[in-house]
N, C-alpha and C positions, 0 to 999 in steps of 0.2 A: 619123618621128622628131620632127617639129615638134609633133605632137599630144601625144606622150608628154612633151615638155618643158613644154607648156602645162598638162597635167594635174599634173605635179610642182609647177609654180609655184602653181597654184590650191590644191593640197593644203597646200603649205607656208604660203601666206597664211592659209588657214583655221586651221591649227594655231597660227600666231603670234598671231592675234586671240583664239583660245580661251585661250591662255596668259595674256593680260592679263585676260580675263573670269573665268578660274578662279584668279585670284591668291590671295593670302593672306586668310584669313578665311572664315567660313561664308557661303555665298550667301544673301542676304536679298532680299525683295521684299514687295509688299503682301499676298501670299498667306500668308506665314509670319512676318512681323514680330511680329504680336500674340502668337502662341504661343511664338516663340523669344526675342524681346527684351523685349517689354512685360510678359510674364508672369514673366520672370526677376527674381530678387532681385539678380543680378549686373549691374554696369554694363557697357555694351557700347560699344566704339569701332568706328565703321563708316566705311568709305571709300565714297563715291559716285563712280563712274567710268564711262567708256565705252571699250570696246575700239577704237573708231574715233577717239578723241581723242588727238592727238599728245602733249599735256601729260600725259594719263593714262598713256600708254605710258612717258613719261620718268619719271613718278612711281612706276610699278609696282615697280622694284627697291628704292626707298626704303621704300615701304609694306611690301614683303615682308620687308626687314631689320628694320623697326620691329616688325612682328608677331612675327617670330622671336625678337627680343630681349626682348619683353615679354609673350609669350603665357602665361607662368606667373603673371602678375599681373592680367590683365584679359581679357575675352572680346572677340573680334574678328569683324566681319562685313564683307561687301562687297556693294554694290548695283550692278548693271549697269543703267544707265538706257536702254540700247538695247532692252531687252525691255519690253513694255507694263507689266508688274507692277512693274518697277524704276522706270520713269518715274512711275508712279502714286504710289509711295512717296515719291519725290523731291519731287513736287508737293505731296502731302498734308501732308508734314512741313515744307514751306517751304524745303527745301534747294536746289531748282533755281534760285531767284533769286540764289543766291550763286555759282553756277557750279561746274564740275567741272575737275579733281578737287577734292574737298573731304572733310574728315574731321570727323565729328560724334560726340558721345557721348550715349547714352541713359543718363542718370545720376541721374534723380530718380524715386523710386518713385511709381507711379501716373500719371506724365506720359507722354503720347504725343509730346510735343515734344522733339526732340533739342537739345543744346547745341553750338554751333559751336566746334570746336577749331582748324581751319585750312581756309582756302579761298583758293587763289591759282592763277594760271596759270603762275607760276614754280615750278619744282621746289624743294622744300625738302630738308633733310637729316634723317637719323634723329635726330641729336642735337637739332635744333630741335624736332622732334615730341615727343621725350622731355621736353624742357624745358617745352613747352606743357602736356603731360599731367601730368607729375609736379610741376609748380609749382601745379597746381590740385587735385590729389588726393594723398592720402597713400598711398604705395606700401605694400602689405600684404606679409606674409610670403610667401615663394615657395610657390606651390600654393594660396594662398587668393585667390580672385578678388575684385577690387574690388567692394564692395557699393554698390548704389544708395543715394542720400541720401534722407531724408524731405523732403517739400516744405517749403520755407522754411528749410532748413538750408544754411548756406554751407560749401563744401568747405574 
């Protein structure tokens, strides 16, 4: 009986961590960001997170609601820094110095450098994220993804 209880506990813990890691947005890392994000004409908003991070777990429902409310206007991705390729992307793009959870936009055509939208240890709200994003970018018609800007163009 004690072994069965432990097995159930371990399985539940694994699934709860996977739920954060498999949150909202397309999974991204160093192996697919070039083909998925950088080659795209669409702007991407990407959350960098870790399933082991308490702040990230608190942020997960906010991020999920934000993506759900705005997915018809912009493309979304999510980077798990607990995997080697995710950490490699966070380091190479300069994100890791700002901490996690954090939200970034790849919004300039031809640039491999993302733009910081939000980074904090305190959980924010969906409304705050929307104000940060939509004060910077003009929301397009539903179903038309936000296009990347040309270098040197101010949003």
